[in-house]
C-alpha positions, 0 to 999 in steps of 0.5 A: 388166103392172105389179103391182097396187098395194095403195094406197089402203090399206083402212080397214075389215076387210072391205076386207082381201081376199085380192086386197089382201093379195096386192097388198101382199105383191107389193111384197116378193115380186113375182109371188107368188100367194095361193091362200087367205087366211083370217082366224084371229083379230082382236085389238083395241087401240091398233091392230088385229092380224089373224092370217092363214093364207096358202096360198102358191104356190111364188113366195111360199114361195121369197120367205120369206113364212110361212104365218101372218102378222100384219096390223096397222093402224088399223081402230078407231074412234079410228084416224084420229086416230092417223095419226101413230102409224101412219106412225111405226110403218110407217117404223120397220119400213121404215127403222129396224128393217132396220138396227137390232140390235133383233131384231124380226119379219120385215116383208113389207109396210109402207105408209102412206097419207096420204090415208086416214090409214092405216098397215099392216104385215104381219109374221111371226106370233110366236105361230107362231114360238113366242116367249115374249111379255112381260107387265106382270103378269110382271115380268122378272128383272134378268138378262133386263133386262140382256140387253135393255139390251145391245141397246138400247145398241147401238141407241142407239149408232147415232145418238148425238148424230148430225147425222142426227137434225136436220131434213133428216137421215136420222132427222129425220122422227122426232118429238122424244119429249117434244114429242110427249108434251106435245101428247098429254097436253094434252087429258087435263089437263082437270079432268074427264078427269084426275080420271076417270083418277085415280079409277080403280084405277091412281090408287089405286095411285099416291102422292097426291103425284102426283095433282096434274095441275098438277104433272104438266103442269109436270113434262113442260114442265120435262122438255121443257126438260131434254131440250134440254140432253142428247145425243139419239139414235134411240129404239125409242119404246115399250119397255114389256113389252107390246111385247117378247118373248123369242125361242126362242133366249132372245134379247130381241125388240122389236116395235111400235116408234114411232121417236122421237128424244130422250135415251136415259135417257128410254127406259131409265127407261121400260123399267126401271120397266115391266119390273122388280118394285119390289123388283128395281128398287130392288136392281138399277137402278143396276147395270143403268144402269151395265151399259147405260153400259158397253155404250154405251162399248163401242160408241163412245159418249162416255157421261155419268158414271153419277151423271149418268145416274142423275139423268136416270133419276130425272127421266124417270120422270115421263114414264112415269108420265104415260103410264100414269095416263091410258092408255086402257083401250082401249089396255091393260087396267086391270090393266096400266095399274095395274101400270105406274102403281104401279111408276112411282109407287114409283120416283118416290118412291124417286128424289125425282122431284119434287125433281129436276124442281123446279130444271130 
């Protein structure tokens, strides 16, 4: 008798039954039986995270399935419109993270259903593991960021300027990061929509020099062209603090990856501006980028000179700023969006991002 299929994937929480979870887990641990499956918590956001407590039989325990897992999927009103993101995350857990040096929670199911426009991942519950989750309102130290940059450099070295990033290659399914962002940003540039976000606390926390929606729109177009002149690599895709943790042994961890392809400094500028308090970024950013470059070289990458990387850093800050100025409070609370917008705004002033982007 064949194993029951978890497809079609459920699109409502009521459909996440014990039988369905059992069928999903059997794709990694054939024959496992669930004696119980209890919902402990539901966390709403960009995606929905459901904390489950499982009562496993001997097959499940032997297969390494833990008692507590997180089921993540698109169960929000906006979820069907974000199906591309769900597919990207599923493929990240299924295809990228297994071969990446990025430490991440063990995955026990990763499936995407194109007809249902749904993607679901079942992974270890990091709360049960006892990790320390990073938080936008608790910036990291320079030493903590350096450790994370070492791992990101190893990840970026996997596909630096690789032909596998081209259409038809192993990573050709990933979305070009600036191309995706241009399309995502477009509806937010309507005057009423843009002004509504600008008038929130996050807008007040940013310099008025960056309130001009026409400048932001043109800046992203110029960055898109600039990106085409640089070597690309495989990116984690969303390295703000809300997607990061420190494991019980002190090593940096990553989750909620949205694999994309593009210039590495787009990801590094995004991470550093998010992760560091403004004063710490000013004091340490060049040394941290130099450390990242050294790590690239150690892993066989013909990395650009440090001054070139710092120029890219100053340009790509506009990418992160444009994300958090218009980020929905459904995705991140206003305090988080405000903290990040303020950090990017300060960095853009420090680096004369307007002046750097103008000639691109």
